[in-house]
MARLUMRO-7434 format. One record per residue (C-alpha): residue in one letter; x, y, z. Coordinates in steps of 0.2 Angstrom, whole numbers, plus 5000, padded with zeros to 4 digits. Layout:
N
AXYZ;...
end
This chain:
453
M555454945389;L554754895372;L553054955377;T553755125382;C554655145365;A553155105355;A552055225365;T553355365362;F553455325343;V551555335342;W551455505351;I552855585340;F552155525323;S550255545327;P549355685317;V549155845328;T547655955323;C547956145326;A547056305320;T547756395305;L547556565299;R546256495287;D545256425301;V545256595310;E544656685295;N543256565291;L542656565309;H542656755310;Q541656765293;V540456635298;L540056725315;Q539956895307;N538856845293;R537556745303;S535856815297;E535056785314;Y536256895323;D535857075327;R536957175339;H535557285344;I534557135352;V535057055369;P535856885364;L534556775372;I533656645363;D532256655376;Q531956845378;N530956805394;Q532556745403;K533856855411;L535656885404;F536856895419;V538357015416;D539956995427;L540757165429;S542357205439;L543057375442;M544857395448;L545357555456;S547057625461;A547457775472;S548757825459;D547357835446;I546157955456;E546258145455;F545158265464;I544858425455;E544158525470;V543858685461;E542758605448;N541958475460;K542558335449;V543458175452;R544458095437;I544757905439;R545657785428;V544857615430;D545257435424;V543557365418;E543257175416;T541657125408;S541056955404;W539356875398;R538756735387;D538156765369;E537056625364;N537156665346;L539056665345;H539656485348;W540456355337;N541156175337;A543056185340;S543356025331;D542756105315;Y544056245315;G545656155320;N545156145339;L545056335340;T544256375357;E544456565358;L544456705345;Q544956895347;I543657005339;Q543257185337;G541757255347;D540857355333;W539757215327;V539557115343;W538157155356;R538857225372;P538157285388;D538357475390;T538457505408;L537957675414;I538657775429;R537357865439;I537857995451;P536558025464;Q536258205468;G534758255479;G533658115472;E534158155454;G535558075444;R536758115430;D536957965418;Q538657935409;I539157795399;L540657695406;E541257605391;G541557745379;D541857705361;S541657525357;K542757525341;E544257545352;L543857395362;D544457215359;M543557065365;V543956875367;L542556755361;F542656575367;D541856425359;N540456415372;G539856585369;I540756675383;V541256855379;F542656925389;R543257105388;H544557205397;T544957385395;T545657535404;L544657695404;T544757865411;V543057935418;S542658105425;L541358105438;F540358255446;C540358245465;S540058355480;I541758395488;D541758445506;T543258545510;T542758605528;D544258515536;F545458555522;P546858505522;F546458365535;D544858315525;E544258145519;Q543358135503;T542058015498;F541157995482;T539757875477;F539157815460;I537957685454;L538257555440;S536557535431;M535957435417;Q534057455421;T533857585407;L534557465394;G533357315397;S532357235410;N533157065406;L534957125411;E535657095428;Y537357095437;T538056935444;N538356915463;S540256915459;S540157095451;A541157215462;C542157375463;L543857315470;H545457395476;N546957355465;P548257255476;Q549657315465;D549257505469;D550757615469;G549957745480;N549557925477;P550658075482;R549158175488;W547958045494;S548057895505;D547057765514;L545957715499;R544457615503;V543257535490;S541557455495;N540057405485;V538257355489;P536857295478;V535457425476;R533857355483;D532457315471;Y533557365456;P534857265446;D536157405450;L537757405460;K538257555471;C540057585474;T540857705487;V542657765486;S543457855501;M545157935502;R546058035515;R547158185510;K548958195514;P549158365523;L551058375524;F551258485509;F549958615515;V550558615532;I552358655527;N551858785514;I550258865521;I549958825540;L551658835548;P552059005539;V550359075545;V550659015563;F552359085563;L551659255557;G550359255570;F551659235584;L552859365576;E551459495576;V551359475595;L553159525596;V552759695590;F552359745608;L554159705613;I554959825601;P555359995610;A554260135605;D555660245600;A556460115588;G555460195574;E555060025565;K553659965576;L552160015565;S553059965549;Y553459795556;A551559765560;V551059825543;A552259715534;L551659555543;L549859595539;L550159615521;S550959435521;Y549259355524;S548559405507;V549759295499;F549159145509;V547259185507;S547459185488;F548459025488;V547058935498;A545659015487;D546458935472;N546458755479;I544658745486;P542958755477;E541958915477;D540658845489;S539858945502;D539058795510;H540758705514;V541958845518;S543658775524;D544158805542;L545858855536;F545059005527;Y544259055543;Y545859035552;I546859145540;T545459275540;I545459285559;Q547359305559;F547159445547;F545859535558;L547059505573;G548459585563;A547359735559;F546859755577;I548659745582;I549059885571;F547659985579;C548359955596;T550159995591;T549560155584;L548660195600;Q550160145610;L551360255600;R550160405602;L550260375621;Y552060365621;H552260535612;R550960625622;D551560775632;D551960735650;E551160895656;K549460825651;D548460735665;I548360545665;P546560485665;C545960355678;F545860215665;Y547660225661;R548060245680;C547160075682;I548159995668;V549760045676;K549259995693;F548659825687;V550259795678;S551259845693;I550359725704;I550759585691;L552559625690;C552759635709;R552059465710;E553259395698;M554659485707;K554159415724;G554159235717;K555959255712;N556559345728;N555559335744;K556459485751;V555659605739;K554059685745;C552859795736;S552459935749;T552860115751;K553460115769;E554860235774;V556660175770;G557760175786;D559560215787;N560060025785;Q558659965774;K558259995756;E556759935746;T556659895728;P555760035719;D554260005708;P554860005690;L553360085683;T553160225697;V554160385696;P555060425713;N554160555723;K554760735722;D554060905724;P552860955709;P553961035696;T553761205691;K552961255674;Y554161235660;R554561375648;K553861365631;T555161245623;S555161095612;R554460925617;V556160845616;M556960975628;R555460945640;R555860755640;M557660785643;K557260895657;T556160765665;K557460625663;T558760745671;D557660765686;L557360585688;K559160545689;D559360665703;Q558160575714;P558760465728;Q558460275727;G556860215735;L555160275738;V554760415750;P552860435753;T552160605755;G550560535762;N549560595748;P549060465735;D548560585722;A550260665723;E551060495719;V549960455704;K550360625696;K552160565695;L551760435682;T552260485665;W551560435648;H553060325645;S552560225660;V550760215653;S551460155636;S552560025643;A551159955654;T550059955638;D551359855629;F551559725643;L549659705644;L549359685625;F550759565623;W549959435635;V548259465628;F548659435610;L549859295614;S548359205623;A547259245608;Q548559155597;I548659005608;V546758985609;L546559015590;N547858875586;L547058755598;W545358785590;F546058745573;F547358605576;Y546458505590;P545058435579;A546358395565;Y547358305578;K545858205585;S545358145568;Q547058075564;
end
């Protein structure tokens, strides 16, 4: 007990040496006024030896911004650099046991690391560190200099937007010191790292950072890869374009006498110009890597233009005079559509048969919806308006009995087809043709994106 009290008394009242402000000022003045120190010369006593620099770059997804239109990437990096300056050391006991000193970097030698962007065998050099006057350093008594700073760097890179917005971007840069001196080299612990406290990026995900030393050179090659989040572009561009494509097909379901069939198709076609301009503002003007989305919208635009052409032709057929003969091509279309409809009806009701047999007293057959019932050839109409001739034709059709009564002359039955039947059959055929085209086009665009996820 007595020994414990004595030891405590000695520890409390023993003199304690600590660094004062005067010690810091003296040390700073001594180091700065050393006549043998030159910040332009590598701080090695033996200049034949190598000075190893430890460099660490911390990258975060939230600090990376791709500027696709300018083929640039802007990154904010945390840079930690350390090396040993053999001219800046002191005896800590001479300065109140001061082991570290915070200094400005304008008079101390520092390694200016260059960022080299490889582009087709050539490179663009850019100084990573920036203005040294804005950087603070920590100097230790054994000559180790430590520097930590946060810098924003803009790098030129080739951005491939072929799979936009389901693309993955990768850019590579080389940290080089070979142009600054042959006796400088990175340590094995130098690396580009992913910040574990990354908060994420609202536009990019899946950040991957890797680095490998460059063979035969004291350089460090860093590769950064990120995948774009496509949800914003899917909701604002892709889904509206897909819906517009299927809405265009519905133009063939609108009756020809509704009066709004052609204007409906034109209004949908003009909507594509809005999405084309939106996509063009978000991708670079690069003819080598054109986005598949741009091709997709362009194909949809041409399909819409072709639908307008077909709609105009169909309306012309609908309003054609019924006294004009129907060419063989249109007869084949009506016959083909009639066969398809008969197959569909037979699948629903097995009692329905597509034939022109005579109808008995106790048996009736379902008439062909696209064939006008047989009757004697009508006499020539007087010179009246087109509306009156059509009203007369409808009145004659209502007076015909249900069922088909063949005359034995196939040509006589074909002549009973009207241009309304041709227009209806054309609408039916074009509807399924363009619907199939829309399905194939969407599978071509979405399947590679789905497979890559």
